[in-house]
FIVO-944868 format. One record per residue (C-alpha): residue number from 1; z, y, x. Coordinates in steps of 0.02 Angstrom, whole numbers, plus 50000, padded with zeros to 5 digits. Layout:
# residues N
[r NUM [Z Y X]],
...
***
This chain:
# residues 398
[r 1 [50288 51114 51090]],
[r 2 [50362 50954 51088]],
[r 3 [50457 50905 51248]],
[r 4 [50384 50738 51343]],
[r 5 [50506 50586 51413]],
[r 6 [50414 50462 51527]],
[r 7 [50474 50288 51486]],
[r 8 [50419 50135 51587]],
[r 9 [50358 49972 51483]],
[r 10 [50418 49810 51525]],
[r 11 [50288 49694 51615]],
[r 12 [50256 49584 51486]],
[r 13 [50197 49723 51364]],
[r 14 [50083 49823 51478]],
[r 15 [49919 49716 51439]],
[r 16 [49933 49723 51238]],
[r 17 [49966 49949 51260]],
[r 18 [49808 49944 51362]],
[r 19 [49716 49848 51256]],
[r 20 [49741 49980 51106]],
[r 21 [49895 49902 51040]],
[r 22 [49963 50059 50933]],
[r 23 [50138 50048 50896]],
[r 24 [50288 50066 51030]],
[r 25 [50399 49913 50998]],
[r 26 [50584 49947 51024]],
[r 27 [50577 49777 51180]],
[r 28 [50441 49821 51274]],
[r 29 [50549 49975 51317]],
[r 30 [50637 49967 51492]],
[r 31 [50767 50119 51468]],
[r 32 [50751 50189 51272]],
[r 33 [50926 50283 51317]],
[r 34 [50807 50410 51382]],
[r 35 [50758 50420 51219]],
[r 36 [50886 50533 51099]],
[r 37 [50778 50647 50983]],
[r 38 [50662 50594 50866]],
[r 39 [50480 50660 50888]],
[r 40 [50493 50693 51101]],
[r 41 [50337 50645 51154]],
[r 42 [50355 50479 51239]],
[r 43 [50242 50459 51402]],
[r 44 [50228 50264 51432]],
[r 45 [50209 50204 51619]],
[r 46 [50210 50043 51697]],
[r 47 [50314 49970 51825]],
[r 48 [50214 50063 51977]],
[r 49 [50240 50225 51875]],
[r 50 [50053 50226 51824]],
[r 51 [50006 50312 51653]],
[r 52 [49974 50189 51514]],
[r 53 [49960 50279 51332]],
[r 54 [50057 50436 51276]],
[r 55 [50142 50434 51089]],
[r 56 [50266 50495 50995]],
[r 57 [50480 50422 50970]],
[r 58 [50505 50379 50793]],
[r 59 [50597 50242 50702]],
[r 60 [50494 50156 50609]],
[r 61 [50539 49978 50534]],
[r 62 [50534 49877 50724]],
[r 63 [50435 50023 50798]],
[r 64 [50507 50148 50903]],
[r 65 [50353 50251 50883]],
[r 66 [50170 50273 50890]],
[r 67 [50043 50274 51036]],
[r 68 [49934 50423 50994]],
[r 69 [49821 50446 51157]],
[r 70 [49748 50353 51298]],
[r 71 [49740 50526 51398]],
[r 72 [49861 50591 51514]],
[r 73 [49816 50780 51505]],
[r 74 [49779 50775 51310]],
[r 75 [49911 50885 51235]],
[r 76 [49976 50843 51050]],
[r 77 [49943 50987 50990]],
[r 78 [49893 51081 50819]],
[r 79 [49696 51054 50891]],
[r 80 [49736 50876 50915]],
[r 81 [49813 50844 50740]],
[r 82 [49656 50943 50678]],
[r 83 [49508 50832 50761]],
[r 84 [49601 50685 50685]],
[r 85 [49620 50752 50513]],
[r 86 [49447 50809 50527]],
[r 87 [49373 50644 50590]],
[r 88 [49450 50538 50459]],
[r 89 [49386 50674 50325]],
[r 90 [49191 50665 50354]],
[r 91 [49213 50472 50371]],
[r 92 [49262 50490 50185]],
[r 93 [49142 50602 50135]],
[r 94 [49049 50490 50003]],
[r 95 [49234 50482 49926]],
[r 96 [49256 50673 49896]],
[r 97 [49082 50669 49816]],
[r 98 [49097 50518 49682]],
[r 99 [49147 50604 49522]],
[r 100 [49194 50422 49438]],
[r 101 [49331 50410 49557]],
[r 102 [49447 50535 49607]],
[r 103 [49613 50462 49688]],
[r 104 [49593 50373 49855]],
[r 105 [49644 50386 50049]],
[r 106 [49624 50516 50155]],
[r 107 [49723 50475 50316]],
[r 108 [49771 50302 50355]],
[r 109 [49915 50296 50514]],
[r 110 [49847 50192 50635]],
[r 111 [49692 50168 50570]],
[r 112 [49644 50344 50589]],
[r 113 [49742 50373 50749]],
[r 114 [49919 50445 50687]],
[r 115 [50029 50295 50659]],
[r 116 [50160 50357 50545]],
[r 117 [50072 50470 50430]],
[r 118 [49957 50429 50260]],
[r 119 [49888 50567 50155]],
[r 120 [49824 50521 50001]],
[r 121 [49712 50622 49887]],
[r 122 [49706 50655 49684]],
[r 123 [49598 50753 49616]],
[r 124 [49631 50933 49712]],
[r 125 [49803 50877 49750]],
[r 126 [49848 50817 49936]],
[r 127 [50013 50682 49972]],
[r 128 [50073 50676 50127]],
[r 129 [50185 50502 50171]],
[r 130 [50299 50530 50330]],
[r 131 [50366 50367 50377]],
[r 132 [50494 50445 50527]],
[r 133 [50585 50591 50575]],
[r 134 [50472 50559 50708]],
[r 135 [50301 50611 50647]],
[r 136 [50394 50744 50543]],
[r 137 [50425 50851 50679]],
[r 138 [50225 50880 50693]],
[r 139 [50231 50913 50504]],
[r 140 [50158 51115 50547]],
[r 141 [50019 51025 50665]],
[r 142 [49965 50949 50482]],
[r 143 [49970 51063 50375]],
[r 144 [49902 51191 50466]],
[r 145 [49742 51081 50535]],
[r 146 [49744 51043 50306]],
[r 147 [49739 51228 50254]],
[r 148 [49578 51231 50424]],
[r 149 [49496 51087 50362]],
[r 150 [49518 51064 50146]],
[r 151 [49514 51192 50003]],
[r 152 [49668 51091 49888]],
[r 153 [49758 51157 49721]],
[r 154 [49910 51088 49805]],
[r 155 [50011 50977 49944]],
[r 156 [50151 50868 49907]],
[r 157 [50250 50774 50042]],
[r 158 [50351 50596 50042]],
[r 159 [50486 50572 50179]],
[r 160 [50503 50379 50182]],
[r 161 [50642 50400 50331]],
[r 162 [50816 50386 50268]],
[r 163 [50935 50256 50338]],
[r 164 [50866 50119 50277]],
[r 165 [50684 50157 50291]],
[r 166 [50674 50212 50101]],
[r 167 [50618 50371 50042]],
[r 168 [50728 50525 50021]],
[r 169 [50733 50609 49852]],
[r 170 [50698 50791 49862]],
[r 171 [50573 50924 49786]],
[r 172 [50400 50844 49870]],
[r 173 [50308 51007 49834]],
[r 174 [50258 51068 49986]],
[r 175 [50114 51219 49973]],
[r 176 [49958 51295 49858]],
[r 177 [50020 51265 49689]],
[r 178 [50124 51135 49599]],
[r 179 [50030 51002 49488]],
[r 180 [50056 51017 49284]],
[r 181 [50104 50841 49277]],
[r 182 [50019 50711 49236]],
[r 183 [49871 50738 49323]],
[r 184 [49750 50648 49273]],
[r 185 [49628 50552 49401]],
[r 186 [49478 50443 49381]],
[r 187 [49452 50265 49475]],
[r 188 [49265 50196 49429]],
[r 189 [49301 50287 49291]],
[r 190 [49461 50241 49215]],
[r 191 [49596 50337 49199]],
[r 192 [49768 50358 49271]],
[r 193 [49913 50472 49249]],
[r 194 [50013 50518 49390]],
[r 195 [50170 50619 49447]],
[r 196 [50177 50684 49627]],
[r 197 [50360 50727 49583]],
[r 198 [50436 50603 49545]],
[r 199 [50511 50513 49690]],
[r 200 [50407 50366 49808]],
[r 201 [50285 50318 49695]],
[r 202 [50151 50407 49607]],
[r 203 [50101 50293 49454]],
[r 204 [49948 50194 49554]],
[r 205 [49925 50080 49707]],
[r 206 [49756 50145 49790]],
[r 207 [49748 49992 49897]],
[r 208 [49691 49878 49730]],
[r 209 [49524 49971 49667]],
[r 210 [49409 49819 49725]],
[r 211 [49528 49712 49629]],
[r 212 [49534 49805 49479]],
[r 213 [49366 49858 49456]],
[r 214 [49307 49658 49497]],
[r 215 [49440 49597 49346]],
[r 216 [49367 49739 49232]],
[r 217 [49181 49714 49286]],
[r 218 [49188 49513 49290]],
[r 219 [49334 49433 49223]],
[r 220 [49431 49516 49068]],
[r 221 [49302 49496 48949]],
[r 222 [49365 49399 48795]],
[r 223 [49537 49333 48904]],
[r 224 [49698 49337 48863]],
[r 225 [49803 49446 49027]],
[r 226 [49942 49398 49089]],
[r 227 [50013 49532 49219]],
[r 228 [50157 49528 49315]],
[r 229 [50265 49637 49400]],
[r 230 [50156 49764 49316]],
[r 231 [50227 49924 49352]],
[r 232 [50127 50060 49258]],
[r 233 [49993 49918 49197]],
[r 234 [49853 49965 49298]],
[r 235 [49770 49786 49300]],
[r 236 [49816 49791 49114]],
[r 237 [49738 49938 49069]],
[r 238 [49557 49890 49178]],
[r 239 [49573 49730 49104]],
[r 240 [49579 49804 48917]],
[r 241 [49436 49904 48959]],
[r 242 [49338 49769 49030]],
[r 243 [49370 49665 48850]],
[r 244 [49519 49575 48867]],
[r 245 [49567 49495 48699]],
[r 246 [49745 49538 48738]],
[r 247 [49830 49587 48893]],
[r 248 [50038 49565 48920]],
[r 249 [50108 49655 49043]],
[r 250 [50300 49614 49109]],
[r 251 [50409 49712 49216]],
[r 252 [50602 49734 49255]],
[r 253 [50605 49915 49272]],
[r 254 [50647 50022 49123]],
[r 255 [50512 50139 49173]],
[r 256 [50366 50033 49137]],
[r 257 [50355 50007 48959]],
[r 258 [50311 50196 48931]],
[r 259 [50222 50237 49075]],
[r 260 [50105 50093 49040]],
[r 261 [50109 50162 48863]],
[r 262 [50049 50325 48925]],
[r 263 [49894 50238 49047]],
[r 264 [49839 50159 48892]],
[r 265 [49845 50273 48763]],
[r 266 [49752 50417 48904]],
[r 267 [49601 50267 48896]],
[r 268 [49596 50259 48716]],
[r 269 [49665 50104 48690]],
[r 270 [49813 50068 48562]],
[r 271 [49941 50003 48687]],
[r 272 [50034 49939 48506]],
[r 273 [49896 49806 48500]],
[r 274 [49966 49767 48691]],
[r 275 [50118 49665 48734]],
[r 276 [50211 49764 48874]],
[r 277 [50379 49683 48911]],
[r 278 [50542 49725 48998]],
[r 279 [50604 49583 49078]],
[r 280 [50631 49514 49250]],
[r 281 [50479 49424 49280]],
[r 282 [50574 49241 49314]],
[r 283 [50658 49240 49156]],
[r 284 [50482 49285 49075]],
[r 285 [50418 49113 49146]],
[r 286 [50553 49005 49059]],
[r 287 [50528 49085 48888]],
[r 288 [50316 49065 48927]],
[r 289 [50348 48871 48965]],
[r 290 [50462 48845 48817]],
[r 291 [50366 48943 48712]],
[r 292 [50201 48849 48759]],
[r 293 [50108 49023 48785]],
[r 294 [49958 48989 48921]],
[r 295 [49829 49123 48955]],
[r 296 [49650 49159 49015]],
[r 297 [49697 49265 49161]],
[r 298 [49866 49294 49272]],
[r 299 [49886 49416 49386]],
[r 300 [50024 49415 49498]],
[r 301 [50058 49564 49643]],
[r 302 [50241 49561 49660]],
[r 303 [50334 49659 49820]],
[r 304 [50356 49594 49973]],
[r 305 [50543 49592 49929]],
[r 306 [50630 49607 49763]],
[r 307 [50817 49594 49693]],
[r 308 [50870 49579 49527]],
[r 309 [51028 49531 49444]],
[r 310 [50990 49358 49490]],
[r 311 [50842 49337 49591]],
[r 312 [50806 49376 49756]],
[r 313 [50597 49355 49797]],
[r 314 [50531 49369 49967]],
[r 315 [50352 49355 49972]],
[r 316 [50374 49271 50141]],
[r 317 [50470 49114 50070]],
[r 318 [50441 49124 49888]],
[r 319 [50270 49153 49847]],
[r 320 [50240 48965 49848]],
[r 321 [50357 48934 49695]],
[r 322 [50282 49086 49600]],
[r 323 [50129 49024 49588]],
[r 324 [50174 48873 49537]],
[r 325 [50252 48944 49400]],
[r 326 [50113 49038 49363]],
[r 327 [50010 48886 49373]],
[r 328 [50094 48815 49215]],
[r 329 [50055 48936 49127]],
[r 330 [49870 48948 49161]],
[r 331 [49741 48871 49055]],
[r 332 [49638 48757 49139]],
[r 333 [49446 48828 49191]],
[r 334 [49581 49002 49201]],
[r 335 [49598 49122 49347]],
[r 336 [49742 49159 49427]],
[r 337 [49736 49332 49523]],
[r 338 [49860 49296 49697]],
[r 339 [49903 49449 49783]],
[r 340 [50026 49509 49909]],
[r 341 [50048 49666 50029]],
[r 342 [50151 49569 50160]],
[r 343 [50130 49605 50342]],
[r 344 [50207 49469 50398]],
[r 345 [50071 49338 50385]],
[r 346 [49886 49337 50356]],
[r 347 [49755 49286 50238]],
[r 348 [49744 49104 50321]],
[r 349 [49934 49078 50282]],
[r 350 [49932 49145 50124]],
[r 351 [49777 49020 50068]],
[r 352 [49895 48888 50141]],
[r 353 [50018 48935 50010]],
[r 354 [49901 48935 49861]],
[r 355 [49863 48768 49921]],
[r 356 [50028 48692 49941]],
[r 357 [50064 48764 49771]],
[r 358 [49926 48680 49697]],
[r 359 [49950 48536 49788]],
[r 360 [50125 48517 49747]],
[r 361 [50078 48545 49541]],
[r 362 [49945 48402 49535]],
[r 363 [49807 48518 49502]],
[r 364 [49637 48572 49585]],
[r 365 [49585 48723 49608]],
[r 366 [49448 48831 49687]],
[r 367 [49443 48992 49769]],
[r 368 [49323 49126 49686]],
[r 369 [49342 49292 49792]],
[r 370 [49456 49385 49884]],
[r 371 [49466 49544 49937]],
[r 372 [49576 49653 50081]],
[r 373 [49598 49843 50099]],
[r 374 [49463 49950 50044]],
[r 375 [49348 50052 50146]],
[r 376 [49483 50211 50134]],
[r 377 [49597 50119 50181]],
[r 378 [49537 50123 50369]],
[r 379 [49630 49986 50490]],
[r 380 [49592 49939 50673]],
[r 381 [49592 49770 50749]],
[r 382 [49719 49793 50871]],
[r 383 [49833 49792 50742]],
[r 384 [49803 49667 50624]],
[r 385 [49981 49702 50511]],
[r 386 [49902 49849 50454]],
[r 387 [49771 49760 50371]],
[r 388 [49941 49702 50259]],
[r 389 [49832 49671 50079]],
[r 390 [49789 49497 50032]],
[r 391 [49708 49450 49873]],
[r 392 [49643 49290 49797]],
[r 393 [49525 49252 49636]],
[r 394 [49591 49066 49614]],
[r 395 [49517 48961 49453]],
[r 396 [49622 48843 49405]],
[r 397 [49518 48662 49370]],
[r 398 [49640 48564 49273]],
***
């Protein structure tokens, strides 16, 4: 059993935790020198030593752990974890029954009651993501819960808690049978090749499912589509399946070419007829302007923070200028799909960036559709940062 430490919460944070804010902030704790070993149970007390909540100590970004229970006598044991997982899986029963989509999220951290733990499903395989040494202490409970609750082919894990908060390179196989990679999964009938054993990323970001479907079903037909920061080309594949006349995928990573080619090929699309370019996106903008290239649709889905040899990109500071570059190479009446997973600003601020970019470019625009996280990425209103995804379809009016 994990040991328990009582920690006093500074007065100005007490109400925040009582109202359900789940992230234990370092600055909210009075006596953090009592916290030595990640994984210990933290009992949060107010200045009168009255119980507020309990959780665990685990360093993750600005957090020092997550609140798991408001009940003083509730044990954070195997039964607790099994209940949380069981509830989460039941809420996603209809996903398991959908033959057209065989990859989705089954447990979304604090949205399902356990911050620091995320579990994704890929056609019979489960991938656990651990975001601190603290939550990793409960691994045996989570594995036992999985064994008790579901049948699986195999289980993999991603340990995302080295000193810089990054993924720890390891053999990620945990139990069951090893996958024969790539595993082919489906998303709304389109196939993806995924690799559960090749580092932090598996080949597709599941949170963009509704956006990809919308591109395919409503926007792509007969359009020229530019996909920037394209990773493995998932948006490009959906655009091509939706009847795009041509897709161009641009990403700085060398692996992106082979990975994007593979995704096209498994869907019966001739990758040789699509453009797959390995280049810094910012260089590509300059090239496109110089050549007078214009596209009917430009998809922008940059990382929150990125660094190349000549550029450092921060979504919070630089998204407006990125949009201005995109506006310059988008046809009049064309569509820009602006997306960000940056949690430090909300949709309202994001729309402010969009408005500034178009105003400074002297171009009129119309917002067509917007998206946040899909339903399997459950969030709670008490933790707005958890609903990080913001996607807006914008028509350039000229």
